[in-house]
C-alpha positions as CSV (number, residue, x, y, z in Angstrom):
1,M,46.2,4.8,-37.5
2,N,47.6,2.0,-35.4
3,V,46.1,0.7,-32.2
4,A,48.4,2.7,-29.8
5,E,47.9,5.9,-31.8
6,Y,44.1,5.4,-31.7
7,L,44.0,4.9,-28.0
8,I,46.1,8.0,-27.3
9,K,44.0,10.0,-29.7
10,R,40.8,9.0,-28.0
11,L,42.3,9.9,-24.6
12,E,43.5,13.2,-25.9
13,A,39.9,13.9,-26.9
14,L,38.9,13.4,-23.3
15,G,41.4,16.0,-22.2
16,V,44.4,13.8,-21.4
17,N,47.4,15.6,-22.7
18,D,50.0,14.3,-20.2
19,F,50.8,10.6,-19.8
20,F,52.8,9.5,-16.7
21,G,54.9,6.4,-16.2
22,L,58.2,4.7,-16.9
23,P,59.6,3.3,-20.2
24,G,60.0,-0.5,-20.6
25,D,60.8,-2.5,-23.7
26,Y,57.2,-3.9,-23.9
27,N,55.6,-0.4,-23.9
28,F,57.9,1.5,-26.3
29,N,55.3,1.5,-29.1
30,I,52.8,3.2,-26.8
31,L,55.4,5.8,-25.8
32,Y,56.1,6.5,-29.5
33,A,52.4,7.1,-30.1
34,I,52.4,9.6,-27.2
35,E,55.5,11.4,-28.4
36,N,54.4,11.5,-32.1
37,N,51.1,13.1,-31.2
38,E,51.7,16.9,-31.2
39,N,49.0,17.4,-28.5
40,T,50.3,14.9,-25.9
41,N,53.4,14.7,-23.7
42,W,55.3,11.9,-22.0
43,I,56.0,12.7,-18.3
44,G,58.6,10.3,-17.0
45,C,58.5,9.7,-13.2
46,T,60.9,8.1,-10.9
47,N,58.8,5.0,-10.3
48,E,55.4,3.6,-11.3
49,L,53.8,4.1,-7.9
50,N,54.6,7.8,-8.1
51,A,53.4,7.9,-11.7
52,G,50.0,6.4,-10.6
53,Y,49.7,9.1,-7.8
54,A,50.6,11.8,-10.3
55,A,47.9,10.5,-12.8
56,D,45.5,10.5,-9.9
57,G,46.2,14.2,-9.1
58,Y,46.0,15.1,-12.8
59,A,42.6,13.4,-13.1
60,R,41.2,15.2,-10.0
61,E,41.7,18.5,-11.8
62,K,41.6,17.6,-15.6
63,G,38.8,15.0,-15.4
64,Y,40.8,12.0,-16.6
65,G,44.4,10.7,-16.1
66,A,46.6,8.1,-17.7
67,I,49.6,6.0,-16.7
68,V,51.7,3.8,-19.0
69,T,53.5,0.9,-17.4
70,T,55.3,-2.2,-18.5
71,Y,54.3,-5.9,-18.1
72,G,54.4,-7.4,-14.6
73,V,56.9,-5.4,-12.6
74,G,55.7,-2.0,-13.7
75,E,52.0,-2.6,-13.5
76,L,52.2,-4.2,-10.1
77,S,54.3,-1.3,-8.8
78,A,51.5,1.0,-9.7
79,I,48.6,-1.1,-8.4
80,N,48.3,0.7,-5.0
81,A,47.9,4.0,-6.7
82,I,45.2,2.7,-9.0
83,A,43.4,1.1,-6.0
84,G,43.4,4.5,-4.4
85,S,41.9,6.0,-7.5
86,Y,39.3,3.2,-7.5
87,A,38.4,3.9,-3.9
88,E,37.8,7.6,-4.5
89,N,36.3,7.5,-8.0
90,I,39.2,9.0,-9.8
91,P,39.2,8.0,-13.5
92,V,42.8,6.9,-14.3
93,I,43.6,4.5,-17.1
94,N,46.5,2.1,-16.8
95,I,47.9,1.2,-20.3
96,V,50.2,-1.7,-20.0
97,G,52.7,-2.9,-22.7
98,L,52.9,-6.7,-23.0
99,P,55.2,-9.2,-24.8
100,S,54.0,-10.2,-28.3
101,T,50.9,-12.2,-28.8
102,K,52.9,-15.2,-30.0
103,N,55.2,-15.2,-26.9
104,L,52.1,-14.9,-24.7
105,N,50.3,-17.8,-26.4
106,D,53.4,-20.0,-26.5
107,K,54.1,-19.2,-22.8
108,I,57.7,-18.3,-23.5
109,L,59.6,-17.5,-20.3
110,L,60.5,-13.9,-20.8
111,H,61.7,-11.3,-18.3
112,H,59.1,-9.8,-15.9
113,N,57.4,-13.1,-15.6
114,F,57.1,-15.9,-13.0
115,N,59.2,-19.0,-13.3
116,I,55.9,-20.9,-13.5
117,I,54.3,-18.9,-16.3
118,N,50.9,-17.3,-15.7
119,T,50.3,-14.7,-18.3
120,K,46.9,-13.7,-16.9
121,A,48.1,-13.2,-13.3
122,Y,48.6,-9.5,-13.5
123,I,45.3,-8.7,-15.3
124,K,43.5,-10.8,-12.7
125,A,45.1,-8.7,-9.9
126,Y,43.8,-5.6,-11.6
127,E,40.3,-6.9,-11.9
128,Q,39.9,-6.2,-8.2
129,V,40.8,-2.5,-8.4
130,V,39.5,-1.2,-11.7
131,E,36.0,-0.9,-13.2
132,T,36.9,-3.1,-16.3
133,T,39.9,-4.6,-18.0
134,A,40.8,-5.5,-21.6
135,L,43.5,-7.6,-23.2
136,L,43.7,-6.4,-26.8
137,T,44.0,-8.8,-29.8
138,K,44.1,-8.3,-33.5
139,E,40.4,-9.1,-33.6
140,N,39.0,-7.1,-30.7
141,A,41.3,-4.0,-30.4
142,K,38.9,-1.3,-31.6
143,L,35.8,-2.8,-30.0
144,E,37.6,-3.2,-26.7
145,I,39.1,0.2,-26.6
146,D,35.7,1.8,-27.3
147,R,34.0,-0.4,-24.7
148,V,36.6,0.3,-22.0
149,L,36.5,4.1,-22.6
150,K,32.7,4.2,-22.5
151,T,33.0,2.6,-19.0
152,F,35.8,5.0,-18.1
153,V,33.6,8.0,-19.0
154,K,30.4,6.8,-17.4
155,E,31.7,5.3,-14.1
156,K,34.5,7.8,-13.4
157,R,36.7,5.0,-12.1
158,P,40.0,3.4,-13.2
159,V,40.2,1.1,-16.2
160,Y,43.0,-1.2,-17.5
161,I,44.1,-1.9,-21.1
162,A,46.9,-4.4,-21.9
163,I,48.4,-4.2,-25.3
164,P,50.8,-6.8,-26.7
165,M,53.8,-5.2,-28.6
166,D,52.6,-6.5,-32.0
167,V,48.9,-5.5,-31.5
168,S,49.9,-1.9,-30.7
169,L,51.2,-1.5,-34.3
170,L,48.2,-3.0,-36.1
171,E,46.2,-0.6,-38.2
172,I,42.6,-0.1,-37.2
173,S,39.8,2.3,-38.1
174,D,40.1,5.7,-36.6
175,K,36.3,6.3,-36.6
176,E,35.4,8.3,-33.5
177,I,32.8,7.1,-31.1
178,D,30.5,9.0,-28.7
179,Y,31.5,8.0,-25.2
180,N,28.8,10.1,-23.6
181,W,25.6,8.6,-22.2
182,I,22.3,10.1,-21.4
183,S,20.0,9.6,-18.4
184,D,16.9,7.4,-18.8
185,K,14.3,10.0,-19.3
186,D,11.4,8.2,-17.6
187,V,13.5,7.2,-14.5
188,L,14.9,10.8,-14.3
189,E,11.4,12.3,-14.3
190,K,10.2,9.9,-11.7
191,V,13.2,10.4,-9.4
192,V,13.0,14.2,-9.6
193,N,9.3,14.3,-8.8
194,I,9.6,12.0,-5.8
195,I,12.5,14.0,-4.4
196,N,10.6,17.3,-4.9
197,D,7.5,15.9,-3.2
198,K,9.7,14.8,-0.3
199,I,11.2,18.3,0.0
200,K,7.7,19.9,-0.1
201,S,6.3,17.7,2.6
202,S,9.4,18.1,4.9
203,T,9.8,20.7,7.7
204,N,13.6,20.6,8.0
205,P,15.3,19.3,4.9
206,V,19.1,19.3,4.7
207,I,21.5,19.0,1.8
208,L,24.7,17.1,2.5
209,G,27.3,17.5,-0.3
210,D,30.7,15.8,-0.8
211,V,33.6,15.3,-3.2
212,L,31.8,13.0,-5.7
213,V,29.9,16.2,-6.9
214,R,33.2,17.2,-8.5
215,R,34.1,13.7,-9.7
216,Y,30.9,13.5,-11.8
217,D,31.2,17.0,-13.3
218,S,28.2,18.3,-11.3
219,Y,29.7,21.2,-9.4
220,N,27.7,24.0,-11.2
221,E,24.4,22.1,-11.0
222,Y,25.0,21.4,-7.3
223,K,25.8,25.1,-6.5
224,K,22.7,26.3,-8.4
225,M,20.5,23.8,-6.6
226,V,21.9,24.9,-3.2
227,E,21.5,28.6,-3.9
228,K,18.0,28.4,-5.3
229,S,16.5,25.9,-2.8
230,G,17.5,27.9,0.3
231,I,17.8,24.5,2.1
232,A,20.3,24.3,4.9
233,T,23.5,22.9,3.3
234,T,26.6,21.2,4.9
235,N,29.3,18.8,3.7
236,F,31.7,16.1,4.7
237,L,35.4,16.9,4.9
238,M,36.4,16.1,1.3
239,G,33.6,18.3,0.1
240,S,34.6,21.4,2.1
241,D,35.4,23.5,-1.0
242,L,32.0,23.0,-2.7
243,I,30.2,26.0,-1.2
244,T,31.6,29.2,0.3
245,D,30.4,31.1,3.4
246,D,28.8,33.9,1.4
247,V,25.9,31.5,0.4
248,K,23.3,32.3,3.0
249,N,22.0,28.7,3.6
250,Y,25.5,27.2,3.8
251,I,26.1,26.3,7.4
252,G,29.7,25.0,7.1
253,T,31.4,21.6,7.2
254,Y,29.9,18.9,9.4
255,Y,32.3,17.9,12.1
256,S,30.0,15.6,14.1
257,D,30.5,16.2,17.9
258,Y,33.7,18.2,17.5
259,R,32.6,21.5,15.9
260,N,29.7,23.2,14.2
261,L,26.9,22.0,16.4
262,L,24.3,23.6,14.1
263,A,25.2,21.2,11.3
264,K,25.2,18.3,13.8
265,K,21.7,19.2,15.0
266,L,20.2,19.7,11.6
267,L,21.6,16.5,10.2
268,E,20.6,14.4,13.1
269,T,17.0,15.8,13.2
270,T,16.3,16.2,9.4
271,D,13.1,14.7,8.0
272,C,14.5,14.9,4.5
273,L,18.2,14.4,3.8
274,I,19.4,15.1,0.3
275,A,22.9,13.6,0.2
276,V,24.8,14.4,-3.0
277,G,28.0,12.5,-3.9
278,T,28.8,11.5,-0.4
279,I,31.6,9.1,0.8
280,Y,30.4,8.0,4.2
281,S,33.8,6.8,5.6
282,D,35.2,7.1,9.1
283,I,37.5,10.2,8.9
284,N,35.5,11.9,6.1
285,S,32.3,11.8,8.3
286,F,34.2,12.2,11.6
287,G,33.1,8.9,12.9
288,F,29.9,7.4,11.4
289,K,27.7,9.3,13.9
290,L,24.6,10.0,11.8
291,P,21.6,8.2,13.3
292,Y,20.6,6.7,9.9
293,E,22.1,5.2,6.7
294,I,22.8,7.7,4.0
295,N,20.9,5.8,1.3
296,S,17.8,5.4,3.5
297,Q,16.6,8.9,2.5
298,V,17.7,10.6,-0.7
299,A,21.2,9.9,-2.0
300,I,22.2,11.2,-5.4
301,Y,25.3,9.6,-7.0
302,G,27.0,9.8,-10.3
303,T,25.0,7.2,-12.3
304,H,22.2,6.4,-9.9
305,T,20.0,7.7,-7.0
306,Y,18.7,6.1,-3.9
307,I,15.3,7.1,-2.4
308,E,14.4,5.4,0.9
309,G,16.7,2.5,0.0
310,E,15.4,1.9,-3.5
311,K,18.0,2.3,-6.2
312,Y,17.1,4.1,-9.5
313,D,19.8,3.4,-12.2
314,N,20.9,5.2,-15.3
315,V,20.3,8.8,-14.1
316,K,23.2,11.3,-14.1
317,M,23.8,13.3,-10.9
318,A,24.0,16.5,-13.0
319,D,20.7,15.8,-14.6
320,V,18.9,15.1,-11.3
321,L,20.3,18.3,-9.8
322,E,19.5,20.4,-12.8
323,K,15.9,19.2,-13.1
324,L,15.3,19.5,-9.4
325,T,16.6,23.1,-9.4
326,E,14.0,23.9,-12.1
327,I,11.0,22.9,-9.9
328,V,12.1,23.2,-6.3
329,E,10.3,25.9,-4.3
330,P,12.8,28.2,-2.6
331,R,12.9,28.3,1.2
332,L,14.0,31.0,3.6
333,F,17.0,30.0,5.8
334,D,17.3,32.1,8.9
335,A,19.3,30.1,11.4
336,Q,22.3,31.7,13.2
337,K,25.5,30.3,11.6
338,E,28.7,29.8,13.6
339,N,32.0,31.4,12.7
340,L,34.1,28.4,12.0
341,A,37.2,29.9,10.5
342,C,40.6,29.5,12.2
343,K,41.4,32.3,14.6
344,K,43.8,34.9,13.4
345,A,47.5,33.9,13.8
346,F,49.4,35.7,16.5
347,I,53.0,35.3,17.4
348,T,53.3,34.9,21.1
349,Q,56.4,33.1,22.4
350,N,57.7,32.6,18.8
351,E,57.1,28.9,19.0
352,L,56.1,27.2,15.8
353,T,53.1,25.1,16.7
354,S,49.9,24.0,15.0
355,E,48.1,26.8,16.9
356,Y,50.1,29.2,14.7
357,I,50.7,27.2,11.5
358,Y,47.1,26.6,10.3
359,P,45.6,30.1,11.0
360,R,48.7,31.5,9.2
361,L,48.1,29.2,6.3
362,Q,44.5,30.4,6.1
363,E,45.8,33.9,5.7
364,F,48.4,32.7,3.2
365,F,45.9,31.1,0.8
366,R,44.5,33.2,-2.0
367,E,41.7,33.1,-4.5
368,D,42.0,30.3,-7.1
369,D,44.7,28.4,-5.2
370,I,44.7,24.6,-5.3
371,I,45.6,23.3,-1.8
372,I,46.8,19.7,-1.5
373,S,47.0,18.0,1.9
374,E,48.5,14.7,2.7
375,T,46.3,12.4,4.7
376,G,46.4,12.8,8.5
377,I,47.4,15.7,10.6
378,S,47.5,18.4,7.9
379,S,44.1,17.5,6.4
380,L,42.4,17.8,9.7
381,G,44.5,20.9,10.5
382,L,43.2,22.5,7.4
383,A,39.6,21.3,7.9
384,E,38.7,24.4,9.8
385,A,40.4,26.9,7.5
386,K,38.2,29.3,5.6
387,L,39.1,29.0,2.0
388,P,39.2,32.0,-0.3
389,K,37.0,32.3,-3.4
390,N,37.4,29.5,-6.0
391,A,40.1,27.8,-3.9
392,H,40.1,24.0,-4.3
393,F,41.1,21.7,-1.4
394,I,42.3,18.2,-2.3
395,T,43.0,15.3,0.1
396,Q,42.9,11.5,-0.1
397,T,40.9,10.9,3.1
398,L,39.3,7.5,2.2
399,W,42.3,5.6,0.7
400,G,44.8,7.5,2.9
401,S,48.0,6.1,1.3
402,I,50.9,8.1,2.8
403,G,53.2,9.5,0.1
404,W,50.3,10.2,-2.3
405,A,50.3,14.0,-2.0
406,T,53.7,14.8,-3.3
407,P,53.4,13.0,-6.7
408,A,49.7,14.1,-6.9
409,T,51.0,17.7,-6.7
410,L,53.0,17.0,-9.8
411,G,49.9,15.8,-11.6
412,V,47.8,18.8,-10.4
413,C,50.4,21.3,-11.5
414,L,50.5,19.8,-15.0
415,A,46.7,19.7,-15.2
416,K,46.4,23.4,-14.0
417,P,49.6,25.2,-15.1
418,N,48.2,28.6,-14.5
419,K,47.1,28.0,-10.9
420,R,49.2,28.4,-7.7
421,V,49.5,25.0,-6.1
422,V,50.3,24.6,-2.4
423,L,51.2,21.2,-0.9
424,I,51.2,20.6,2.9
425,T,52.7,17.2,3.9
426,G,54.4,15.5,6.8
427,E,58.0,14.4,6.5
428,G,57.0,10.8,7.2
429,S,54.7,10.7,4.1
430,H,57.0,12.9,2.0
431,Q,60.0,10.6,2.4
432,L,58.2,7.8,0.5
433,T,57.8,9.8,-2.8
434,A,60.0,12.8,-2.5
435,M,62.0,11.9,-5.6
436,E,59.2,13.5,-7.6
437,I,60.7,16.9,-6.6
438,G,63.2,16.2,-9.3
439,T,60.5,15.5,-11.8
440,M,58.8,18.8,-10.9
441,L,62.0,20.7,-11.5
442,K,62.6,18.8,-14.8
443,Y,59.3,20.0,-16.2
444,G,59.5,23.5,-14.8
445,I,56.8,23.1,-12.2
446,K,56.7,25.7,-9.3
447,P,54.4,24.7,-6.4
448,V,54.8,25.9,-2.8
449,I,55.8,22.8,-0.8
450,I,55.5,22.9,3.0
451,V,57.0,19.8,4.7
452,L,56.0,19.5,8.4
453,N,58.9,17.8,10.2
454,N,57.8,16.5,13.5
455,S,60.3,13.7,13.9
456,G,58.3,10.7,12.8
457,Y,54.8,9.4,12.4
458,T,52.9,11.6,14.8
459,I,49.5,10.2,14.1
460,E,50.8,6.7,14.8
461,R,52.4,8.0,18.0
462,V,49.0,9.2,19.1
463,L,47.3,5.9,18.1
464,S,49.9,3.4,19.4
465,R,50.2,2.3,23.0
466,S,53.1,4.7,23.7
467,A,54.3,7.9,22.0
468,E,57.8,6.5,22.4
469,D,57.3,3.3,20.4
470,K,60.4,3.0,18.2
471,F,58.5,1.8,15.1
472,N,57.1,5.4,14.7
473,D,60.6,6.9,14.4
474,I,61.9,7.5,10.9
475,V,65.3,8.2,9.3
476,P,66.2,11.8,9.9
477,I,66.8,13.8,6.7
478,N,67.7,17.4,6.1
479,Y,64.8,17.9,3.7
480,S,65.6,21.5,2.7
481,K,69.1,20.3,1.6
482,F,67.6,17.2,0.0
483,A,65.4,19.4,-2.2
484,R,68.5,21.2,-3.5
485,V,70.1,17.9,-4.6
486,F,68.1,18.1,-7.9
487,D,69.0,20.5,-10.7
488,G,66.4,23.1,-11.3
489,N,64.9,26.4,-10.3
490,I,64.3,25.9,-6.5
491,W,64.4,27.9,-3.3
492,S,64.4,26.0,0.0
493,T,64.7,26.9,3.6
494,R,64.4,25.5,7.2
495,V,61.9,27.1,9.5
496,Q,61.9,26.7,13.3
497,T,60.1,29.7,14.7
498,A,56.7,31.4,14.0
499,D,58.5,34.6,12.9
500,D,60.7,32.7,10.4
501,F,57.6,30.8,9.1
502,D,55.9,34.2,8.5
503,K,58.9,35.5,6.7
504,A,59.3,32.4,4.6
505,L,55.7,32.5,3.4
506,K,56.2,36.1,2.4
507,V,59.3,35.2,0.4
508,T,57.3,32.6,-1.6
509,Q,55.0,35.4,-2.8
510,I,57.8,37.0,-4.8
511,M,59.7,33.9,-5.9
512,D,59.2,32.6,-9.5
513,K,60.5,29.1,-8.7
514,L,59.6,26.0,-6.7
515,C,59.5,27.1,-3.1
516,Y,60.3,24.4,-0.5
517,L,59.8,25.0,3.3
518,E,60.8,22.5,5.9
519,I,59.1,23.5,9.1
520,F,59.7,22.0,12.5
521,T,57.3,21.3,15.4
522,D,57.4,19.1,18.5
523,K,56.8,15.5,17.7
524,L,53.5,15.4,19.6
525,D,52.3,18.8,18.4
526,L,48.8,18.4,16.8
527,P,46.0,20.7,15.6
528,K,43.2,20.6,18.2
529,L,40.8,18.9,15.9
530,S,43.3,16.2,15.0
531,E,44.0,15.6,18.6
532,E,40.3,15.2,19.5
533,V,39.5,13.0,16.5
534,F,42.5,10.6,16.9
535,S,42.1,10.4,20.7
536,D,38.5,9.3,20.2
537,I,39.7,6.7,17.6
538,K,42.3,5.4,20.0
539,N,39.8,5.3,22.9
540,K,37.3,3.4,20.8
541,S,39.9,1.0,19.7
542,N,41.0,0.4,23.3
543,V,37.4,-0.2,24.3
544,E,37.1,-2.8,21.6
545,I,40.4,-4.4,22.6
546,D,39.3,-4.5,26.3
547,K,35.9,-5.9,25.3
548,N,37.6,-8.7,23.3
549,I,40.0,-9.5,26.1
550,A,37.1,-9.6,28.6
551,E,35.1,-11.9,26.3
552,K,38.2,-14.2,25.9
553,D,38.7,-14.2,29.7
554,V,35.1,-15.2,30.2
555,K,35.3,-18.0,27.6
556,L,38.6,-19.2,29.2
557,M,37.0,-19.3,32.7
558,E,34.1,-21.2,31.3
559,K,36.4,-23.6,29.6
560,K,38.5,-24.1,32.8
561,S,35.3,-24.6,34.8
562,L,34.0,-27.2,32.3
563,K,37.3,-29.0,32.3
564,F,37.3,-29.0,36.2
565,T,33.7,-30.3,36.3
566,T,34.6,-33.1,33.8
567,I,37.7,-34.1,35.8
568,V,35.5,-34.3,39.0
569,H,32.8,-36.4,37.2
570,E,35.4,-38.8,35.8
571,S,37.0,-39.2,39.2
572,L,33.6,-40.0,40.8
573,Y,32.8,-42.4,38.0
574,K,36.1,-44.3,38.6
575,D,35.4,-44.5,42.3
576,L,32.0,-45.9,41.7
């Protein structure tokens, strides 16, 4: 088979059946390879950035995702999405179609290039946001594809392959290669024994899980480890769907000072932390308030493990957890857990506020749902929701690129066509990427989309100097009407009261179509947790600003004093 066909075939073997992107004359040969493969589909998006977000969402549920772009303009349009995937360990491959090898070598000034030709500029840009890159040639095509895909599978991060038009049609061997890798047996045994000894000698060990457990295909091993060990278990925000409340030793999400003081106390006083797949970032950890570095105790990651700061390479997370489960001695957990679920939603004055929205959504969610939340208000609003059995919560807390959630929903729906997918997003984020509603309708996708319209960037209103700052206003759009601009099977409505919100949610239960709810709140309405967290962020920021101003004032006074002294001395010298 030819080079393009081989690459698509290998990705299909990894579970990639849907490829996102836009056509361009340099990537046609790659698109033909996708369309001629009976097991793969081309999903045309409205722009490359959205295609990258969609591939990101797809990879979160399917394991791997792929985007196809054209040279220069296409790949640079997608680079923010790929950077987000890199930040959060989402394996997305960007396959880029290039001009022919001869034109590249001869530096012919073709479209999508700079006036001063630099044919390596774009691949160099991607080197900063992917795990590895490859520019295919006649001589290296198979070796490079196999090398890149091995990295793709092992590191669970984005990779980049650029294919000149002529190279994509060259015939190469279709011999399959095993992309899997195995843990170093000796290192694995050593790591597991050290961790087990630390657990044995500890009086209050704690397991801290997070989203990378899912990224590295270790969910089942993690769950078994937690349940057998009996060790008190908590998680950061993005890992809130790993363990359910029916597990006795699960104490709920860690919210730092804001909620769940049992988790706070146990994490701050533990003599044996076992962190599994953690992303220790500001919002995900609610403010970096742990009194130690995560890697200073036990930290198990996808391809390596830290024990007291020492790194042990080439050991899989799943293998460490599985072996540890075999030998760990079960403990009895008997602490009194807090009830952290949102309170039941009651309609009082029929106002639609966060106080009603998030408890009502908690009731609305059902088993096996996939819940996607845009970064910001909604993710923290849903942080306290008790999820039903096998429900999956997805948010982009670390990268936090507004607009991500809508196209990501497209990808998630294609990855899991038999699941109900619910998207909660703010209108400020939604406006960036809302054109993908049309793509969803084109491919018959039917999520429930809830757009929270609070007249602008509410988080930024909270964080900026004044809630009335004009730069936090956005163009007003009738989103429910906008959604009906596209041809397709859609039901949309505007909701302005708690009673109407309740009725609209009930309607979605019987609709066999894409359901789109535009709901309205006051522009400063916030879930309580969001209000507390972002107020703290603002206060800390102001303290830093005040501190910097004070330091500058002191330096300025010192400088003025020095200048004054110098003038006096010079005057005295002249007099003498």
